[in-house]
PDB file of N, CA, C and O in Angstrom:
ATOM      1  N   MET A   1       1.042  -1.394   0.321  1.00  0.00           N
ATOM      2  CA  MET A   1       0.008   0.370   0.206  1.00  0.00           C
ATOM      3  C   MET A   1       0.888   1.322   0.019  1.00  0.00           C
ATOM      4  O   MET A   1       1.948   1.357   0.643  1.00  0.00           O
ATOM      5  N   LEU A   2       0.514   2.257  -0.926  1.00  0.00           N
ATOM      6  CA  LEU A   2       1.256   3.425  -0.722  1.00  0.00           C
ATOM      7  C   LEU A   2       0.380   4.964  -0.170  1.00  0.00           C
ATOM      8  O   LEU A   2      -0.788   5.129  -0.522  1.00  0.00           O
ATOM      9  N   LYS A   3       0.979   5.838   0.563  1.00  0.00           N
ATOM     10  CA  LYS A   3       0.247   7.009   0.531  1.00  0.00           C
ATOM     11  C   LYS A   3       1.008   7.715  -0.217  1.00  0.00           C
ATOM     12  O   LYS A   3       2.238   7.705  -0.263  1.00  0.00           O
ATOM     13  N   ILE A   4       0.147   8.438  -0.907  1.00  0.00           N
ATOM     14  CA  ILE A   4       0.695   9.704  -1.939  1.00  0.00           C
ATOM     15  C   ILE A   4       0.049  10.978  -1.029  1.00  0.00           C
ATOM     16  O   ILE A   4      -1.071  10.861  -0.531  1.00  0.00           O
ATOM     17  N   THR A   5       0.857  12.208  -0.857  1.00  0.00           N
ATOM     18  CA  THR A   5       0.537  13.187  -0.231  1.00  0.00           C
ATOM     19  C   THR A   5       0.921  14.278  -1.615  1.00  0.00           C
ATOM     20  O   THR A   5       1.887  14.231  -2.376  1.00  0.00           O
ATOM     21  N   LEU A   6      -0.104  15.124  -1.586  1.00  0.00           N
ATOM     22  CA  LEU A   6      -0.251  15.907  -2.536  1.00  0.00           C
ATOM     23  C   LEU A   6      -0.413  17.490  -1.603  1.00  0.00           C
ATOM     24  O   LEU A   6      -0.969  17.754  -0.537  1.00  0.00           O
ATOM     25  N   GLU A   7       0.200  18.149  -2.386  1.00  0.00           N
ATOM     26  CA  GLU A   7       0.462  19.673  -1.506  1.00  0.00           C
ATOM     27  C   GLU A   7       0.152  20.575  -2.741  1.00  0.00           C
ATOM     28  O   GLU A   7       0.841  20.996  -3.670  1.00  0.00           O
ATOM     29  N   ILE A   8      -1.193  20.708  -2.371  1.00  0.00           N
ATOM     30  CA  ILE A   8      -2.324  21.948  -3.326  1.00  0.00           C
ATOM     31  C   ILE A   8      -2.305  23.134  -2.889  1.00  0.00           C
ATOM     32  O   ILE A   8      -2.362  23.345  -1.678  1.00  0.00           O
ATOM     33  N   GLU A   9      -2.223  24.089  -3.756  1.00  0.00           N
ATOM     34  CA  GLU A   9      -2.445  25.415  -3.543  1.00  0.00           C
ATOM     35  C   GLU A   9      -3.893  26.111  -3.997  1.00  0.00           C
ATOM     36  O   GLU A   9      -4.219  26.077  -5.184  1.00  0.00           O
ATOM     37  N   GLY A  10      -4.716  26.720  -3.031  1.00  0.00           N
ATOM     38  CA  GLY A  10      -5.901  27.099  -3.741  1.00  0.00           C
ATOM     39  C   GLY A  10      -7.053  26.758  -2.901  1.00  0.00           C
ATOM     40  O   GLY A  10      -7.997  27.533  -2.748  1.00  0.00           O
ATOM     41  N   MET A  11      -6.975  25.527  -2.320  1.00  0.00           N
ATOM     42  CA  MET A  11      -8.113  24.945  -1.634  1.00  0.00           C
ATOM     43  C   MET A  11      -8.503  26.069  -0.656  1.00  0.00           C
ATOM     44  O   MET A  11      -7.576  26.515   0.021  1.00  0.00           O
ATOM     45  N   ALA A  12      -9.854  26.652  -0.454  1.00  0.00           N
ATOM     46  CA  ALA A  12     -10.223  27.519   0.452  1.00  0.00           C
ATOM     47  C   ALA A  12     -11.273  27.074   1.409  1.00  0.00           C
ATOM     48  O   ALA A  12     -11.616  27.778   2.358  1.00  0.00           O
ATOM     49  N   CYS A  13     -11.757  25.960   1.169  1.00  0.00           N
ATOM     50  CA  CYS A  13     -12.763  25.601   2.099  1.00  0.00           C
ATOM     51  C   CYS A  13     -13.163  24.109   2.335  1.00  0.00           C
ATOM     52  O   CYS A  13     -12.314  23.283   2.001  1.00  0.00           O
ATOM     53  N   GLY A  14     -14.424  23.609   2.902  1.00  0.00           N
ATOM     54  CA  GLY A  14     -14.670  22.554   2.955  1.00  0.00           C
ATOM     55  C   GLY A  14     -14.944  21.734   1.055  1.00  0.00           C
ATOM     56  O   GLY A  14     -14.526  20.772   0.410  1.00  0.00           O
ATOM     57  N   MET A  15     -15.706  22.667   0.918  1.00  0.00           N
ATOM     58  CA  MET A  15     -16.063  22.194  -0.700  1.00  0.00           C
ATOM     59  C   MET A  15     -15.040  21.766  -1.501  1.00  0.00           C
ATOM     60  O   MET A  15     -14.960  20.728  -2.158  1.00  0.00           O
ATOM     61  N   CYS A  16     -14.120  22.842  -1.359  1.00  0.00           N
ATOM     62  CA  CYS A  16     -13.355  22.643  -2.169  1.00  0.00           C
ATOM     63  C   CYS A  16     -12.378  21.056  -1.960  1.00  0.00           C
ATOM     64  O   CYS A  16     -11.906  20.293  -2.802  1.00  0.00           O
ATOM     65  N   GLU A  17     -12.366  21.032  -0.609  1.00  0.00           N
ATOM     66  CA  GLU A  17     -11.905  19.553  -0.297  1.00  0.00           C
ATOM     67  C   GLU A  17     -12.451  18.748  -0.715  1.00  0.00           C
ATOM     68  O   GLU A  17     -11.741  17.772  -0.958  1.00  0.00           O
ATOM     69  N   ALA A  18     -13.958  18.592  -1.066  1.00  0.00           N
ATOM     70  CA  ALA A  18     -14.832  17.719  -1.408  1.00  0.00           C
ATOM     71  C   ALA A  18     -14.706  17.416  -2.937  1.00  0.00           C
ATOM     72  O   ALA A  18     -14.720  16.255  -3.346  1.00  0.00           O
ATOM     73  N   HIS A  19     -14.592  18.410  -3.706  1.00  0.00           N
ATOM     74  CA  HIS A  19     -14.489  18.883  -5.235  1.00  0.00           C
ATOM     75  C   HIS A  19     -12.897  17.678  -5.670  1.00  0.00           C
ATOM     76  O   HIS A  19     -12.826  16.943  -6.655  1.00  0.00           O
ATOM     77  N   VAL A  20     -11.764  17.860  -4.508  1.00  0.00           N
ATOM     78  CA  VAL A  20     -10.510  17.501  -4.999  1.00  0.00           C
ATOM     79  C   VAL A  20     -10.767  16.239  -4.470  1.00  0.00           C
ATOM     80  O   VAL A  20      -9.994  15.484  -5.060  1.00  0.00           O
ATOM     81  N   ASN A  21     -11.476  15.563  -3.629  1.00  0.00           N
ATOM     82  CA  ASN A  21     -11.431  14.064  -3.156  1.00  0.00           C
ATOM     83  C   ASN A  21     -12.407  13.435  -4.655  1.00  0.00           C
ATOM     84  O   ASN A  21     -12.018  12.455  -5.291  1.00  0.00           O
ATOM     85  N   GLU A  22     -13.633  14.181  -5.001  1.00  0.00           N
ATOM     86  CA  GLU A  22     -14.376  13.453  -5.792  1.00  0.00           C
ATOM     87  C   GLU A  22     -13.496  13.347  -7.212  1.00  0.00           C
ATOM     88  O   GLU A  22     -13.550  12.298  -7.855  1.00  0.00           O
ATOM     89  N   ALA A  23     -12.700  14.448  -7.667  1.00  0.00           N
ATOM     90  CA  ALA A  23     -12.146  14.406  -8.802  1.00  0.00           C
ATOM     91  C   ALA A  23     -10.849  13.263  -8.861  1.00  0.00           C
ATOM     92  O   ALA A  23     -10.629  12.699  -9.933  1.00  0.00           O
ATOM     93  N   ILE A  24     -10.027  12.962  -7.679  1.00  0.00           N
ATOM     94  CA  ILE A  24      -9.302  12.075  -7.440  1.00  0.00           C
ATOM     95  C   ILE A  24     -10.077  10.432  -7.471  1.00  0.00           C
ATOM     96  O   ILE A  24      -9.520   9.426  -7.909  1.00  0.00           O
ATOM     97  N   ARG A  25     -11.053  10.468  -7.066  1.00  0.00           N
ATOM     98  CA  ARG A  25     -11.689   8.845  -6.887  1.00  0.00           C
ATOM     99  C   ARG A  25     -12.328   8.671  -8.304  1.00  0.00           C
ATOM    100  O   ARG A  25     -12.521   7.527  -8.716  1.00  0.00           O
ATOM    101  N   LYS A  26     -12.715   9.913  -9.180  1.00  0.00           N
ATOM    102  CA  LYS A  26     -13.392   9.412 -10.461  1.00  0.00           C
ATOM    103  C   LYS A  26     -11.925   9.665 -11.584  1.00  0.00           C
ATOM    104  O   LYS A  26     -12.232   9.690 -12.776  1.00  0.00           O
ATOM    105  N   ALA A  27     -10.935   9.784 -11.372  1.00  0.00           N
ATOM    106  CA  ALA A  27      -9.887   9.520 -12.140  1.00  0.00           C
ATOM    107  C   ALA A  27      -8.675   8.350 -11.669  1.00  0.00           C
ATOM    108  O   ALA A  27      -7.697   7.921 -12.281  1.00  0.00           O
ATOM    109  N   PHE A  28      -9.101   8.118 -10.592  1.00  0.00           N
ATOM    110  CA  PHE A  28      -7.643   6.686 -10.389  1.00  0.00           C
ATOM    111  C   PHE A  28      -8.730   5.882  -9.535  1.00  0.00           C
ATOM    112  O   PHE A  28      -9.826   6.320  -9.186  1.00  0.00           O
ATOM    113  N   SER A  29      -8.127   4.436  -9.233  1.00  0.00           N
ATOM    114  CA  SER A  29      -8.859   3.804  -8.594  1.00  0.00           C
ATOM    115  C   SER A  29      -8.124   3.802  -7.068  1.00  0.00           C
ATOM    116  O   SER A  29      -7.113   3.110  -6.949  1.00  0.00           O
ATOM    117  N   VAL A  30      -8.616   4.564  -5.902  1.00  0.00           N
ATOM    118  CA  VAL A  30      -7.637   4.433  -4.854  1.00  0.00           C
ATOM    119  C   VAL A  30      -8.749   4.122  -3.736  1.00  0.00           C
ATOM    120  O   VAL A  30      -9.950   4.332  -3.899  1.00  0.00           O
ATOM    121  N   LYS A  31      -8.170   3.592  -2.584  1.00  0.00           N
ATOM    122  CA  LYS A  31      -8.938   3.094  -1.354  1.00  0.00           C
ATOM    123  C   LYS A  31      -9.248   4.250  -0.660  1.00  0.00           C
ATOM    124  O   LYS A  31     -10.384   4.131  -0.202  1.00  0.00           O
ATOM    125  N   LYS A  32      -8.775   5.262  -0.390  1.00  0.00           N
ATOM    126  CA  LYS A  32      -9.018   6.109   0.602  1.00  0.00           C
ATOM    127  C   LYS A  32      -8.451   7.520   0.072  1.00  0.00           C
ATOM    128  O   LYS A  32      -7.291   7.527  -0.338  1.00  0.00           O
ATOM    129  N   VAL A  33      -9.260   8.821   0.053  1.00  0.00           N
ATOM    130  CA  VAL A  33      -8.360  10.176  -0.355  1.00  0.00           C
ATOM    131  C   VAL A  33      -9.204  11.275   0.918  1.00  0.00           C
ATOM    132  O   VAL A  33     -10.410  11.282   1.164  1.00  0.00           O
ATOM    133  N   THR A  34      -8.324  11.975   1.447  1.00  0.00           N
ATOM    134  CA  THR A  34      -8.600  12.882   2.483  1.00  0.00           C
ATOM    135  C   THR A  34      -8.105  14.357   1.924  1.00  0.00           C
ATOM    136  O   THR A  34      -6.994  14.381   1.395  1.00  0.00           O
ATOM    137  N   SER A  35      -8.754  15.422   1.996  1.00  0.00           N
ATOM    138  CA  SER A  35      -8.186  16.719   1.886  1.00  0.00           C
ATOM    139  C   SER A  35      -8.034  17.474   2.936  1.00  0.00           C
ATOM    140  O   SER A  35      -8.789  17.030   3.801  1.00  0.00           O
ATOM    141  N   SER A  36      -7.326  18.593   3.415  1.00  0.00           N
ATOM    142  CA  SER A  36      -7.124  19.743   4.227  1.00  0.00           C
ATOM    143  C   SER A  36      -7.144  20.872   3.488  1.00  0.00           C
ATOM    144  O   SER A  36      -6.242  21.103   2.683  1.00  0.00           O
ATOM    145  N   HIS A  37      -8.001  21.563   3.644  1.00  0.00           N
ATOM    146  CA  HIS A  37      -7.729  23.120   2.944  1.00  0.00           C
ATOM    147  C   HIS A  37      -6.782  23.913   3.729  1.00  0.00           C
ATOM    148  O   HIS A  37      -6.053  24.743   3.185  1.00  0.00           O
ATOM    149  N   LYS A  38      -6.764  23.667   5.117  1.00  0.00           N
ATOM    150  CA  LYS A  38      -5.867  24.567   6.041  1.00  0.00           C
ATOM    151  C   LYS A  38      -4.717  24.075   5.586  1.00  0.00           C
ATOM    152  O   LYS A  38      -3.997  24.843   4.948  1.00  0.00           O
ATOM    153  N   LYS A  39      -4.323  22.825   5.785  1.00  0.00           N
ATOM    154  CA  LYS A  39      -3.046  22.243   5.592  1.00  0.00           C
ATOM    155  C   LYS A  39      -2.376  22.223   4.084  1.00  0.00           C
ATOM    156  O   LYS A  39      -1.191  22.028   3.810  1.00  0.00           O
ATOM    157  N   GLY A  40      -3.677  22.528   3.017  1.00  0.00           N
ATOM    158  CA  GLY A  40      -2.939  22.800   1.648  1.00  0.00           C
ATOM    159  C   GLY A  40      -2.719  21.245   1.291  1.00  0.00           C
ATOM    160  O   GLY A  40      -1.926  21.030   0.374  1.00  0.00           O
ATOM    161  N   ARG A  41      -3.208  20.355   1.785  1.00  0.00           N
ATOM    162  CA  ARG A  41      -2.447  18.896   1.621  1.00  0.00           C
ATOM    163  C   ARG A  41      -3.872  18.084   1.283  1.00  0.00           C
ATOM    164  O   ARG A  41      -4.966  18.373   1.765  1.00  0.00           O
ATOM    165  N   THR A  42      -3.593  16.973   0.317  1.00  0.00           N
ATOM    166  CA  THR A  42      -4.466  15.972  -0.087  1.00  0.00           C
ATOM    167  C   THR A  42      -3.324  14.478   0.341  1.00  0.00           C
ATOM    168  O   THR A  42      -2.120  14.387   0.100  1.00  0.00           O
ATOM    169  N   GLU A  43      -4.339  13.338   1.111  1.00  0.00           N
ATOM    170  CA  GLU A  43      -3.658  12.147   1.636  1.00  0.00           C
ATOM    171  C   GLU A  43      -4.374  11.105   0.670  1.00  0.00           C
ATOM    172  O   GLU A  43      -5.604  11.061   0.661  1.00  0.00           O
ATOM    173  N   ILE A  44      -3.684  10.339  -0.074  1.00  0.00           N
ATOM    174  CA  ILE A  44      -4.125   9.254  -0.871  1.00  0.00           C
ATOM    175  C   ILE A  44      -3.613   7.898  -0.224  1.00  0.00           C
ATOM    176  O   ILE A  44      -2.409   7.897   0.033  1.00  0.00           O
ATOM    177  N   LEU A  45      -4.290   6.791   0.071  1.00  0.00           N
ATOM    178  CA  LEU A  45      -4.177   5.944  -0.158  1.00  0.00           C
ATOM    179  C   LEU A  45      -4.329   5.061  -1.288  1.00  0.00           C
ATOM    180  O   LEU A  45      -5.515   4.938  -1.591  1.00  0.00           O
ATOM    181  N   SER A  46      -3.388   4.284  -2.151  1.00  0.00           N
ATOM    182  CA  SER A  46      -3.548   3.432  -3.292  1.00  0.00           C
ATOM    183  C   SER A  46      -2.596   2.455  -3.251  1.00  0.00           C
ATOM    184  O   SER A  46      -1.427   2.681  -2.939  1.00  0.00           O
ATOM    185  N   GLU A  47      -3.140   1.098  -3.625  1.00  0.00           N
ATOM    186  CA  GLU A  47      -2.271  -0.240  -4.030  1.00  0.00           C
ATOM    187  C   GLU A  47      -1.226  -0.116  -4.682  1.00  0.00           C
ATOM    188  O   GLU A  47      -0.234  -0.767  -4.356  1.00  0.00           O
ATOM    189  N   SER A  48      -1.200   0.891  -5.931  1.00  0.00           N
ATOM    190  CA  SER A  48      -0.540   1.416  -6.787  1.00  0.00           C
ATOM    191  C   SER A  48      -0.302   2.645  -7.124  1.00  0.00           C
ATOM    192  O   SER A  48      -1.222   3.462  -7.111  1.00  0.00           O
ATOM    193  N   PRO A  49       1.284   3.086  -7.574  1.00  0.00           N
ATOM    194  CA  PRO A  49       1.667   4.465  -7.671  1.00  0.00           C
ATOM    195  C   PRO A  49       0.507   4.962  -8.755  1.00  0.00           C
ATOM    196  O   PRO A  49      -0.120   4.290  -9.574  1.00  0.00           O
ATOM    197  N   LEU A  50       0.442   6.596  -8.417  1.00  0.00           N
ATOM    198  CA  LEU A  50      -0.502   6.915  -9.488  1.00  0.00           C
ATOM    199  C   LEU A  50       0.394   7.877 -10.260  1.00  0.00           C
ATOM    200  O   LEU A  50       1.369   8.351  -9.677  1.00  0.00           O
ATOM    201  N   ASP A  51       0.122   8.222 -11.607  1.00  0.00           N
ATOM    202  CA  ASP A  51       0.543   8.828 -12.792  1.00  0.00           C
ATOM    203  C   ASP A  51       0.915  10.378 -12.068  1.00  0.00           C
ATOM    204  O   ASP A  51       0.059  10.923 -11.371  1.00  0.00           O
ATOM    205  N   ASP A  52       2.184  10.989 -12.287  1.00  0.00           N
ATOM    206  CA  ASP A  52       2.234  12.465 -11.606  1.00  0.00           C
ATOM    207  C   ASP A  52       1.749  13.071 -12.788  1.00  0.00           C
ATOM    208  O   ASP A  52       1.346  14.173 -12.417  1.00  0.00           O
ATOM    209  N   ASP A  53       1.535  12.945 -14.199  1.00  0.00           N
ATOM    210  CA  ASP A  53       1.199  13.621 -14.975  1.00  0.00           C
ATOM    211  C   ASP A  53      -0.522  14.070 -14.785  1.00  0.00           C
ATOM    212  O   ASP A  53      -1.133  15.136 -14.850  1.00  0.00           O
ATOM    213  N   LYS A  54      -0.907  12.618 -14.514  1.00  0.00           N
ATOM    214  CA  LYS A  54      -2.482  12.661 -14.442  1.00  0.00           C
ATOM    215  C   LYS A  54      -3.095  13.365 -13.093  1.00  0.00           C
ATOM    216  O   LYS A  54      -4.223  13.837 -12.957  1.00  0.00           O
ATOM    217  N   LEU A  55      -2.314  13.317 -12.388  1.00  0.00           N
ATOM    218  CA  LEU A  55      -2.454  14.129 -11.016  1.00  0.00           C
ATOM    219  C   LEU A  55      -2.463  15.617 -11.017  1.00  0.00           C
ATOM    220  O   LEU A  55      -3.172  16.463 -10.472  1.00  0.00           O
ATOM    221  N   LYS A  56      -1.405  15.650 -11.835  1.00  0.00           N
ATOM    222  CA  LYS A  56      -1.544  17.284 -12.388  1.00  0.00           C
ATOM    223  C   LYS A  56      -2.580  17.936 -13.171  1.00  0.00           C
ATOM    224  O   LYS A  56      -2.960  19.105 -13.110  1.00  0.00           O
ATOM    225  N   GLU A  57      -2.904  17.155 -13.783  1.00  0.00           N
ATOM    226  CA  GLU A  57      -3.943  17.524 -15.035  1.00  0.00           C
ATOM    227  C   GLU A  57      -5.063  17.444 -14.217  1.00  0.00           C
ATOM    228  O   GLU A  57      -5.701  18.496 -14.194  1.00  0.00           O
ATOM    229  N   THR A  58      -5.505  16.561 -13.552  1.00  0.00           N
ATOM    230  CA  THR A  58      -6.789  16.572 -12.596  1.00  0.00           C
ATOM    231  C   THR A  58      -6.789  17.478 -11.539  1.00  0.00           C
ATOM    232  O   THR A  58      -7.951  17.767 -11.257  1.00  0.00           O
ATOM    233  N   ILE A  59      -5.798  18.171 -10.684  1.00  0.00           N
ATOM    234  CA  ILE A  59      -5.796  18.822  -9.907  1.00  0.00           C
ATOM    235  C   ILE A  59      -5.876  20.419 -10.507  1.00  0.00           C
ATOM    236  O   ILE A  59      -6.624  21.304 -10.091  1.00  0.00           O
ATOM    237  N   GLU A  60      -4.895  20.514 -11.593  1.00  0.00           N
ATOM    238  CA  GLU A  60      -4.802  22.231 -12.112  1.00  0.00           C
ATOM    239  C   GLU A  60      -6.083  22.283 -13.069  1.00  0.00           C
ATOM    240  O   GLU A  60      -6.481  23.384 -13.448  1.00  0.00           O
ATOM    241  N   GLY A  61      -6.848  20.913 -13.533  1.00  0.00           N
ATOM    242  CA  GLY A  61      -7.781  20.866 -14.505  1.00  0.00           C
ATOM    243  C   GLY A  61      -8.869  21.723 -13.544  1.00  0.00           C
ATOM    244  O   GLY A  61      -9.746  22.305 -14.182  1.00  0.00           O
ATOM    245  N   MET A  62      -8.900  21.836 -12.370  1.00  0.00           N
ATOM    246  CA  MET A  62      -9.903  22.037 -11.057  1.00  0.00           C
ATOM    247  C   MET A  62      -9.632  23.753 -10.845  1.00  0.00           C
ATOM    248  O   MET A  62     -10.465  24.502 -10.334  1.00  0.00           O
ATOM    249  N   GLY A  63      -8.395  24.147 -11.313  1.00  0.00           N
ATOM    250  CA  GLY A  63      -8.215  25.699 -11.022  1.00  0.00           C
ATOM    251  C   GLY A  63      -7.091  25.665 -10.089  1.00  0.00           C
ATOM    252  O   GLY A  63      -6.536  26.758  -9.983  1.00  0.00           O
ATOM    253  N   TYR A  64      -6.542  24.617  -9.303  1.00  0.00           N
ATOM    254  CA  TYR A  64      -5.820  24.483  -8.027  1.00  0.00           C
ATOM    255  C   TYR A  64      -4.594  24.237  -8.497  1.00  0.00           C
ATOM    256  O   TYR A  64      -4.502  23.354  -9.350  1.00  0.00           O
ATOM    257  N   SER A  65      -3.282  25.000  -8.028  1.00  0.00           N
ATOM    258  CA  SER A  65      -1.930  24.487  -8.143  1.00  0.00           C
ATOM    259  C   SER A  65      -1.389  23.186  -7.136  1.00  0.00           C
ATOM    260  O   SER A  65      -1.609  23.119  -5.926  1.00  0.00           O
ATOM    261  N   LEU A  66      -0.736  22.320  -7.833  1.00  0.00           N
ATOM    262  CA  LEU A  66      -0.412  20.974  -7.631  1.00  0.00           C
ATOM    263  C   LEU A  66       1.213  21.346  -7.406  1.00  0.00           C
ATOM    264  O   LEU A  66       2.091  21.287  -8.267  1.00  0.00           O
ATOM    265  N   LEU A  67       1.330  21.670  -6.274  1.00  0.00           N
ATOM    266  CA  LEU A  67       2.953  21.825  -5.664  1.00  0.00           C
ATOM    267  C   LEU A  67       4.132  20.859  -5.645  1.00  0.00           C
ATOM    268  O   LEU A  67       5.293  21.128  -5.954  1.00  0.00           O
ATOM    269  N   ALA A  68       3.628  19.645  -5.216  1.00  0.00           N
ATOM    270  CA  ALA A  68       4.416  18.867  -4.736  1.00  0.00           C
ATOM    271  C   ALA A  68       3.849  17.722  -4.575  1.00  0.00           C
ATOM    272  O   ALA A  68       2.782  17.736  -3.962  1.00  0.00           O
ATOM    273  N   VAL A  69       4.498  16.106  -5.179  1.00  0.00           N
ATOM    274  CA  VAL A  69       3.361  15.019  -4.856  1.00  0.00           C
ATOM    275  C   VAL A  69       5.223  14.043  -4.015  1.00  0.00           C
ATOM    276  O   VAL A  69       6.399  13.978  -4.373  1.00  0.00           O
ATOM    277  N   HIS A  70       4.425  13.529  -2.874  1.00  0.00           N
ATOM    278  CA  HIS A  70       5.266  12.920  -2.274  1.00  0.00           C
ATOM    279  C   HIS A  70       4.887  11.206  -1.712  1.00  0.00           C
ATOM    280  O   HIS A  70       4.216  10.999  -0.701  1.00  0.00           O
ATOM    281  N   THR A  71       5.301  10.404  -2.340  1.00  0.00           N
ATOM    282  CA  THR A  71       5.095   8.906  -2.135  1.00  0.00           C
ATOM    283  C   THR A  71       5.694   8.331  -1.328  1.00  0.00           C
ATOM    284  O   THR A  71       6.901   8.534  -1.199  1.00  0.00           O
ATOM    285  N   GLU A  72       5.026   7.453  -0.560  1.00  0.00           N
ATOM    286  CA  GLU A  72       5.742   6.744   0.591  1.00  0.00           C
ATOM    287  C   GLU A  72       5.132   5.166   0.859  1.00  0.00           C
ATOM    288  O   GLU A  72       4.109   4.888   0.234  1.00  0.00           O
ATOM    289  N   SER A  73       5.618   4.290   1.613  1.00  0.00           N
ATOM    290  CA  SER A  73       5.117   2.906   1.635  1.00  0.00           C
ATOM    291  C   SER A  73       4.294   3.226   2.789  1.00  0.00           C
ATOM    292  O   SER A  73       4.616   4.094   3.601  1.00  0.00           O
ATOM    293  N   TRP A  74       2.998   2.376   2.884  1.00  0.00           N
ATOM    294  CA  TRP A  74       1.999   2.693   3.925  1.00  0.00           C
ATOM    295  C   TRP A  74       1.849   1.205   4.605  1.00  0.00           C
ATOM    296  O   TRP A  74       1.782   0.252   3.829  1.00  0.00           O
ATOM    297  N   GLU A  75       1.812   1.040   5.570  1.00  0.00           N
ATOM    298  CA  GLU A  75       1.094  -0.223   6.508  1.00  0.00           C
ATOM    299  C   GLU A  75       0.159   0.331   7.452  1.00  0.00           C
ATOM    300  O   GLU A  75       0.424   1.288   8.181  1.00  0.00           O
ATOM    301  N   LYS A  76      -0.856  -0.238   7.429  1.00  0.00           N
ATOM    302  CA  LYS A  76      -2.151  -0.217   8.095  1.00  0.00           C
ATOM    303  C   LYS A  76      -1.500  -0.957   9.822  1.00  0.00           C
ATOM    304  O   LYS A  76      -0.965  -2.043  10.044  1.00  0.00           O
ATOM    305  N   LYS A  77      -1.859   0.217  10.788  1.00  0.00           N
ATOM    306  CA  LYS A  77      -1.465  -0.330  12.079  1.00  0.00           C
ATOM    307  C   LYS A  77      -2.367  -0.906  13.013  1.00  0.00           C
ATOM    308  O   LYS A  77      -3.432  -0.289  13.002  1.00  0.00           O
ATOM    309  N   GLY A  78      -2.354  -1.613  13.615  1.00  0.00           N
ATOM    310  CA  GLY A  78      -3.629  -2.337  14.780  1.00  0.00           C
ATOM    311  C   GLY A  78      -3.496  -1.155  15.442  1.00  0.00           C
ATOM    312  O   GLY A  78      -2.599  -0.311  15.459  1.00  0.00           O
ATOM    313  N   PHE A  79      -4.907  -1.278  16.168  1.00  0.00           N
ATOM    314  CA  PHE A  79      -5.407  -0.511  17.121  1.00  0.00           C
ATOM    315  C   PHE A  79      -5.208  -1.152  18.474  1.00  0.00           C
ATOM    316  O   PHE A  79      -5.394  -0.417  19.443  1.00  0.00           O
ATOM    317  N   LEU A  80      -4.885  -2.310  18.678  1.00  0.00           N
ATOM    318  CA  LEU A  80      -4.685  -3.216  19.957  1.00  0.00           C
ATOM    319  C   LEU A  80      -3.510  -4.090  19.815  1.00  0.00           C
ATOM    320  O   LEU A  80      -3.211  -4.832  18.879  1.00  0.00           O
ATOM    321  N   LEU A  81      -2.837  -3.832  21.044  1.00  0.00           N
ATOM    322  CA  LEU A  81      -1.422  -4.592  21.161  1.00  0.00           C
ATOM    323  C   LEU A  81      -1.570  -5.607  22.358  1.00  0.00           C
ATOM    324  O   LEU A  81      -1.565  -5.169  23.509  1.00  0.00           O
ATOM    325  N   PHE A  82      -1.703  -6.983  22.101  1.00  0.00           N
ATOM    326  CA  PHE A  82      -1.937  -7.972  22.933  1.00  0.00           C
ATOM    327  C   PHE A  82      -0.216  -8.382  23.580  1.00  0.00           C
ATOM    328  O   PHE A  82       0.769  -8.440  22.844  1.00  0.00           O
ATOM    329  N   ARG A  83      -0.192  -8.602  24.921  1.00  0.00           N
ATOM    330  CA  ARG A  83       0.797  -9.086  25.503  1.00  0.00           C
ATOM    331  C   ARG A  83       0.390 -10.021  26.584  1.00  0.00           C
ATOM    332  O   ARG A  83      -0.564  -9.923  27.356  1.00  0.00           O
ATOM    333  N   LYS A  84       1.393 -11.042  26.480  1.00  0.00           N
ATOM    334  CA  LYS A  84       1.321 -12.165  27.492  1.00  0.00           C
ATOM    335  C   LYS A  84       2.083 -12.097  28.795  1.00  0.00           C
ATOM    336  O   LYS A  84       2.009 -13.024  29.602  1.00  0.00           O
TER     337      LYS A  84
END
């Protein structure tokens, strides 16, 4: 699993976040996507890498600026630890 973090300029409200999330879901097959206009960031969980050019086209096609894309491995963490 991969965590892809997009730095986006131009999101101003919750509706902007929703529009970005919707566009990402339509353009790519992803497990999860969340955005924060306050942080200027969108985080995506995906099984495979996403095409950077298509990400840029998707984000900038809505009038926002894609400043950076960071990709890292991601593993789901358990919420309970059992000890003997």
